[in-house]
C-alpha positions in Angstrom: -12.4 25.8 11.5 -9.9 23.0 11.2 -11.1 19.6 12.4 -8.7 17.4 14.2 -8.6 14.2 12.2 -6.9 11.1 13.7 -5.2 8.6 11.5 -6.8 5.8 13.4 -10.3 7.2 12.7 -9.7 7.5 9.0 -8.2 4.0 8.9 -11.3 2.6 10.6 -13.6 4.4 8.1 -11.6 3.1 5.1 -11.4 -0.4 6.5 -15.2 -0.5 7.0 -15.9 0.8 3.5 -13.2 -1.0 1.5 -11.5 -3.5 3.6 -13.7 -6.6 2.8 -13.5 -5.8 -1.0 -9.7 -5.3 -0.9 -9.1 -8.4 1.2 -11.2 -10.5 -1.2 -8.8 -9.5 -3.9 -5.7 -10.0 -1.8 -5.0 -6.3 -1.2 -4.9 -3.8 1.6 -5.0 0.0 2.1 -3.2 1.9 4.8 -3.5 5.5 5.9 0.1 6.8 5.7 -0.4 10.5 6.3 -3.1 13.0 7.5 -2.9 16.7 6.9 -5.6 19.4 7.4 -6.7 19.2 3.8 -5.8 15.6 2.7 -5.4 12.0 3.7 -2.7 9.9 1.9 -3.2 6.2 1.5 -1.0 3.4 0.3 -2.4 0.4 -1.6 -0.5 -2.8 -1.1 -0.7 -6.5 -1.8 -2.7 -7.3 -5.0 -3.8 -3.7 -5.1 -0.3 -2.4 -5.7 -0.2 -1.6 -9.4 -3.8 -2.8 -10.1 -5.7 -0.9 -12.7 -8.8 -0.9 -10.4 -7.2 1.3 -7.7 -8.7 4.5 -9.2 -12.2 3.2 -9.3 -11.9 1.8 -5.8 -10.6 5.1 -4.5 -13.2 7.2 -6.3 -16.1 4.9 -5.9 -15.6 3.5 -2.4 -12.8 5.1 -0.3 -13.3 8.8 -1.1 -17.1 8.7 -0.6 -16.6 7.0 2.8 -14.0 9.6 3.9 -16.1 12.5 2.6 -19.1 11.4 4.5 -17.3 12.2 7.7 -14.6 14.7 6.5 -15.8 16.4 3.3 -12.8 18.8 3.4 -10.3 16.0 2.9 -8.8 15.1 -0.4 -7.8 11.4 -0.8 -4.4 11.0 -2.3 -2.9 7.6 -3.3 0.8 7.5 -2.4 3.1 6.6 -5.3 4.2 3.0 -5.2 7.6 2.2 -3.8 10.0 0.5 -6.2 10.0 -3.2 -6.0 13.3 -4.5 -4.7 15.3 -6.7 -7.1 14.7 -10.4 -6.4 17.5 -12.3 -4.8 19.2 -15.0 -7.0 19.8 -18.2 -5.2 22.5 -20.5 -6.5 21.0 -23.9 -6.0 24.2 -25.6 -7.1 26.2 -24.3 -4.1 25.0 -25.4 -0.6 22.8 -22.6 0.8 24.7 -19.8 -0.9 23.5 -16.7 -2.6 25.4 -16.2 -5.8 28.7 -14.6 -5.0 28.3 -15.5 -1.3 28.8 -19.2 -1.4 31.9 -21.1 -0.4 35.0 -19.5 -1.7 33.3 -16.1 -2.6 33.6 -15.8 -6.3 31.5 -14.1 -8.9 28.0 -14.8 -10.1 29.3 -16.7 -13.2 
């Protein structure tokens, strides 16, 4: 039989198990999707791109989820691309390059 799993319940389980550790390192984890056979999480902050994500998921998050919901697979969502940084032209009053007084190019 399929168990109704609420996103809020899974988030609370994960927060209790991994929240303090992740916050200590400047990171967070968010439940982004729940399906009958899996829960998808997103790692952010310092956890985004960290090499320790796999061990945290396998050693802390997945066991906590499986204690209440053994049928769920824990999936880590792929990272979103990082937006390009904005370049600020400090020589023009308050303007982004190409958007300062008189328009112009970035050169």
